[in-house]
C-alpha positions in Angstrom: -52.6 49.6 255.5 -49.8 52.3 257.2 -49.5 55.5 256.1 -47.2 57.2 254.4 -46.0 59.1 256.9 -46.3 56.4 259.7 -43.6 54.7 257.1 -41.7 57.8 257.3 -41.1 57.6 261.1 -44.4 60.3 261.5 -43.4 62.4 259.1 -44.8 63.9 256.2 -43.8 66.2 253.6 -43.9 70.0 255.1 -43.0 73.6 253.2 -39.7 74.5 254.7 -40.0 77.4 251.8 -42.5 79.6 249.4 -42.8 82.0 246.7 -46.5 83.2 246.1 -46.7 82.6 242.2 -47.1 85.9 240.5 -47.0 87.5 236.7 -44.5 88.6 235.9 -44.4 92.3 234.2 -43.0 93.6 231.7 -40.3 95.2 234.0 -38.9 92.1 236.1 -39.0 90.2 233.0 -35.5 88.3 232.2 -33.1 90.4 230.0 -32.4 89.9 226.3 -31.3 87.1 225.1 -33.0 85.3 227.4 -36.5 86.5 226.9 -37.3 86.4 223.0 -40.0 87.7 220.7 -42.3 85.5 221.3 -40.3 83.0 224.4 -38.4 83.3 227.4 -35.6 80.8 228.9 -34.8 79.3 225.4 -31.3 77.2 225.6 -31.3 78.8 229.8 -29.8 77.6 232.4 -32.1 79.2 235.3 -30.0 78.9 238.8 -31.6 80.3 242.1 -31.6 80.0 245.9 -33.6 79.7 248.6 -33.6 80.1 252.4 -35.1 77.6 254.2 -36.7 77.1 257.5 -37.4 74.1 258.9 -35.4 71.1 257.6 -35.0 67.4 257.0 -33.8 64.2 255.8 -35.6 64.2 252.3 -35.8 67.0 249.8 -38.5 67.9 246.9 -39.3 70.8 244.6 -41.9 72.9 243.3 -42.4 74.3 240.0 -44.9 76.5 239.2 -46.9 77.6 235.6 -49.8 79.2 237.1 -49.3 82.3 235.2 -47.8 80.6 232.1 -49.3 81.1 228.6 -48.1 78.2 226.9 -46.4 74.5 229.2 -43.4 75.3 230.6 -40.8 72.9 229.7 -38.1 71.8 231.8 -35.8 69.5 230.2 -33.2 69.2 233.6 -32.9 70.5 236.7 -30.9 69.7 240.2 -30.6 71.0 243.7 -27.8 71.6 245.5 -25.9 73.9 248.4 -24.9 77.4 247.5 -21.0 78.1 248.1 -19.8 78.9 251.9 -23.1 79.1 251.8 -24.8 82.2 250.6 -27.9 83.2 249.4 -27.3 85.0 245.7 -24.4 83.5 244.4 -23.8 81.7 241.5 -21.4 79.0 243.1 -22.4 75.4 244.1 -20.2 73.0 246.0 -19.8 70.3 243.1 -20.2 67.1 245.4 -24.1 68.5 246.8 -25.7 68.1 243.5 -28.6 66.5 243.4 -30.4 65.5 240.0 -34.0 66.7 240.4 -36.4 63.9 238.6 -40.4 63.8 237.8 -41.6 60.8 237.9 -38.3 59.3 236.9 -37.7 61.2 234.1 -34.9 63.3 233.6 -37.2 66.3 231.9 -41.5 67.7 232.7 -43.1 70.0 230.7 -45.4 71.7 233.9 -48.8 72.4 231.9 -50.8 75.9 231.9 -51.7 77.0 235.3 -50.3 74.0 236.9 -47.4 73.2 239.4 -45.2 69.9 238.9 -43.4 68.3 242.5 -39.8 66.7 241.8 -39.8 63.4 243.3 -37.8 63.3 246.9 -34.0 63.7 246.6 -32.0 62.2 249.8 -30.3 66.2 250.4 -30.0 66.5 254.8 -31.4 69.9 254.7 -30.5 71.9 258.8 -32.7 74.5 259.1 -32.0 78.0 258.4 -29.5 77.3 255.5 -29.6 78.4 252.2 -29.8 75.7 248.7 -29.2 76.3 245.5 -32.2 74.9 242.5 -30.9 75.0 238.7 -33.1 74.9 236.1 -32.3 74.0 232.8 -35.0 74.8 229.5 -34.0 73.7 226.0 -37.1 74.9 224.2 -38.3 77.5 226.9 -42.1 78.4 226.9 -43.7 80.0 224.3 -45.1 82.7 225.9 -44.3 86.0 227.8 -46.7 85.6 230.2 -44.3 84.1 233.1 -44.9 83.1 236.4 -42.2 84.7 238.9 -42.0 86.4 242.1 -40.2 89.5 241.1 -39.6 90.4 245.6 -37.2 88.1 245.9 -34.8 90.3 247.4 -32.3 87.8 246.2 -30.0 86.8 242.8 -30.7 84.5 240.6 -28.2 83.7 237.5 -29.4 83.1 233.7 -27.2 81.9 231.6 -27.4 80.3 227.6 -26.8 76.8 227.1 -27.0 73.5 229.4 -25.2 74.3 232.9 -28.0 72.7 235.7 -25.3 70.8 236.8 -22.4 72.5 237.0 -20.2 74.3 240.0 -20.2 77.7 238.7 -21.8 79.4 236.2 -18.6 81.8 234.7 -19.9 85.0 232.9 -24.2 84.4 234.1 -25.9 87.3 234.3 -27.8 88.3 237.9 -30.9 89.0 238.2 -33.1 90.2 241.5 -35.8 87.8 240.6 -37.5 84.5 241.7 -38.8 82.5 238.4 -41.0 79.5 238.2 -40.3 78.3 242.1 -43.3 78.0 244.6 -42.1 75.6 246.8 -39.2 73.6 248.9 -40.6 70.8 250.8 -38.9 68.3 253.0 -39.5 65.3 255.4 -40.4 66.7 258.9 -42.7 66.2 261.6 -42.9 70.0 263.3 -45.5 72.8 262.8 -45.4 75.7 260.4 -47.2 79.0 260.2 -48.2 80.4 257.1 -48.0 84.7 256.7 -49.8 86.4 253.9 -49.0 90.1 253.4 -47.6 92.2 251.1 -44.2 94.3 250.3 -44.1 94.8 254.5 -43.8 91.2 254.6 -42.7 90.2 251.1 -39.1 93.2 252.4 -39.3 95.7 250.4 -36.0 98.1 252.1 -34.4 94.4 253.5 -30.8 93.8 252.7 -30.6 91.6 249.2 -29.9 88.8 249.6 -29.3 89.7 253.2 -32.5 87.8 254.6 -33.3 90.0 257.0 -36.9 90.4 256.3 -39.6 89.9 259.6 -40.2 86.9 258.6 -37.2 85.6 258.0 -36.1 87.5 261.3 -38.9 85.4 263.4 -38.0 82.4 262.0 -34.2 83.2 263.9 -36.4 83.5 267.3 -37.1 80.2 267.6 -35.7 78.0 264.3 -37.8 75.0 265.3 -41.3 76.1 262.8 -41.6 76.3 259.2 -42.5 80.2 258.8 -43.4 80.7 255.5 -43.2 83.6 253.5 -46.5 83.7 251.1 -46.4 88.0 250.8 -46.5 90.2 247.5 -45.6 93.4 246.7 -48.9 95.7 246.1 -51.7 92.9 247.6 -54.6 93.1 248.8 -57.5 91.7 250.9 -60.1 93.0 248.8 -59.2 93.2 245.3 -56.8 92.3 242.8 -53.5 94.2 242.0 -49.7 92.4 241.6 -51.4 88.8 241.7 -54.9 87.5 243.3 -56.1 89.7 246.6 -56.0 87.5 249.6 -59.7 86.2 249.5 -59.2 84.6 245.9 -55.2 83.0 246.6 -56.6 82.0 249.9 -56.9 78.2 248.9 -53.8 78.1 246.7 -51.1 79.8 249.1 -52.3 78.5 253.1 -55.2 76.1 252.4 -53.6 73.6 250.3 -49.9 74.7 251.5 -48.7 71.3 252.9 -48.3 71.9 256.9 -49.3 74.6 257.8 -51.1 74.4 260.7 -51.4 78.3 261.5 -51.4 81.8 259.9 -50.6 85.1 260.3 -52.4 88.1 258.1 -50.6 91.3 258.2 -52.4 93.0 254.9 -55.3 95.7 254.4 -53.2 99.0 254.2 -53.3 98.8 249.9 -56.6 98.2 250.1 -57.1 101.3 252.1 -54.8 103.2 250.2 -56.0 102.5 247.0 -59.8 103.8 248.2 -61.6 107.1 247.9 -59.9 109.5 250.6 -63.7 110.2 251.1 -65.5 109.3 254.4 -68.2 107.1 252.5 -64.6 105.8 250.7 -62.5 104.7 253.4 -66.3 103.7 255.6 -66.9 101.2 252.7 -63.3 100.3 252.5 -63.1 99.5 256.7 -66.2 98.1 256.4 -65.0 95.7 253.6 -61.8 94.9 255.1 -63.3 93.7 258.4 -65.8 91.8 256.7 -63.4 90.3 254.5 -60.9 89.5 257.1 -63.8 87.3 259.2 -64.2 85.3 255.9 -60.6 84.8 256.1 -60.4 83.7 259.2 -64.1 81.5 259.3 -62.5 79.6 256.1 -59.4 78.9 257.7 -60.4 77.6 260.9 -63.0 75.3 258.5 -59.2 73.6 258.0 -57.9 73.1 261.9 -55.7 76.3 261.7 -54.8 78.6 264.0 -55.4 82.1 262.9 -53.2 85.0 264.0 -53.4 89.0 262.9 -51.6 91.8 263.0 -52.4 95.9 263.0 -52.0 97.5 260.5 -48.7 100.3 260.5 -48.4 103.4 260.2 -48.4 105.3 256.5 -48.4 108.8 258.1 -46.5 111.4 255.7 -46.5 108.8 253.0 -47.2 110.9 249.7 -49.3 108.2 248.1 -51.5 107.0 250.8 -52.0 110.1 253.4 -54.4 112.3 252.8 -54.6 115.9 254.9 -58.0 115.1 256.3 -57.1 112.0 257.6 -60.0 110.1 256.1 -57.5 106.8 255.9 -56.0 107.3 259.1 -59.3 106.7 260.4 -60.1 103.9 259.1 -56.6 102.4 259.9 -57.5 103.3 263.2 -60.9 101.5 263.0 -59.7 98.5 261.6 -57.0 98.2 264.3 -59.4 99.0 267.2 -61.7 96.5 266.1 -58.9 94.0 265.9 -57.8 95.0 269.6 -61.5 94.1 270.7 -60.5 90.4 269.3 -63.9 89.6 267.5 -62.1 88.4 264.5 -59.2 86.5 264.9 -57.7 83.6 267.7 -54.8 86.4 268.6 -53.2 89.0 267.4 -50.1 91.5 267.2 -49.4 94.5 267.7 -47.5 96.2 264.6 -48.9 99.0 265.2 -47.2 100.1 268.7 -44.4 97.8 268.0 -43.7 100.3 264.7 -45.0 103.9 264.7 -43.3 106.6 266.7 -44.3 107.3 270.5 -43.5 110.7 269.7 -46.3 111.1 266.1 -48.3 107.7 266.6 -49.7 108.4 262.8 -46.0 107.7 261.8 -43.5 105.4 261.7 -40.2 105.4 264.1 -38.5 107.3 262.3 -35.4 104.6 262.8 -37.3 101.9 261.1 -38.2 104.1 258.4 -36.5 103.4 255.2 -37.2 107.5 253.7 -41.0 106.3 252.5 -42.4 106.4 255.7 -44.5 103.2 254.7 -41.8 100.8 254.2 -39.3 99.0 257.1 -35.6 98.8 257.5 -34.4 95.9 258.7 -34.4 97.4 262.4 -38.1 98.3 262.1 -38.8 94.3 260.6 -36.7 93.1 263.8 -38.9 94.9 266.3 -42.0 93.8 264.0 -40.3 89.7 264.2 -39.6 90.5 268.5 -43.3 91.1 268.7 -44.6 88.3 267.9 -45.4 85.6 270.7 -42.9 83.0 270.7 -45.7 80.6 272.1 -47.0 81.2 268.4 -44.3 79.8 267.0 -44.1 76.6 269.7 
């Protein structure tokens, strides 16, 4: 019997876009009337755009209820192309709209803690284009525990009533978050690189609707490989924060992500920055981080993934993480020195060197700094993307 991939000319289902699911914080909930006293998205149309990487002749969408407190009823859903191919717009090209079905049915209820994958749609997807995903829920979710990705850097639109197939949403309310969607897959035969990170990879400081995070700019250098951004602001390697730790989410966000054959982890600054600024506290977090990163590499290699890592970038002058006695800086230097010796990952990219101020190596290059001495502007993210060896993308 031939395999499903062989039946489609060697192509398999590969993720072309992802967003790390998170429990929605109160400040990131949809505004009224889309959030009620005990429910969310009742009689609501939600339209969102995503910037895919690789293309393929068929597409399907993943919806997540990872953190929902009740079943997630999706009454109807559709996928198409946004007007003028732009991100963060409410309009779609009418003739491009395709209904999404679930086992042949128009709607589905996503169980608590689960995800659901739509049926395939014959919609040719081009590398690097934007897609529009629209859902309508009649009953809404009977809980205020909601799955989302707040750091979308992309505008989504909410409107009362069933407008899931409408070409435009006049009067819709815009919010800069993604809700309910966690992945888009295409039929493809290329490689896939998943990036594990925090706000520096999620793109804090990048342009809303600009798709100029460093993963976006990395894909633009060689648009023939899926580049999958599994990052979230505040994320840590060791402990849960805004979302589960890397150790807790590795299986879900890397090992179970379809098509992935390589990964790059760029994390650790939040672990250092939240540990006590004492010699003992920073020695402990550095030791724990290095062990945890070795664990990540061990588990990924067991699934035949190539494992890349990145050094931790400077945070000198940041009011939250920098300390006057330099204990956190010493931990950063210890971790980076160990990574450079090649004892943890298959290879590393030295983001520290790419990002630091040559005149003050404990600080970011001023040309890259958004002003908090931790996060990057689009120029800084371009410098990170340029530092990644192109051979990693072959």
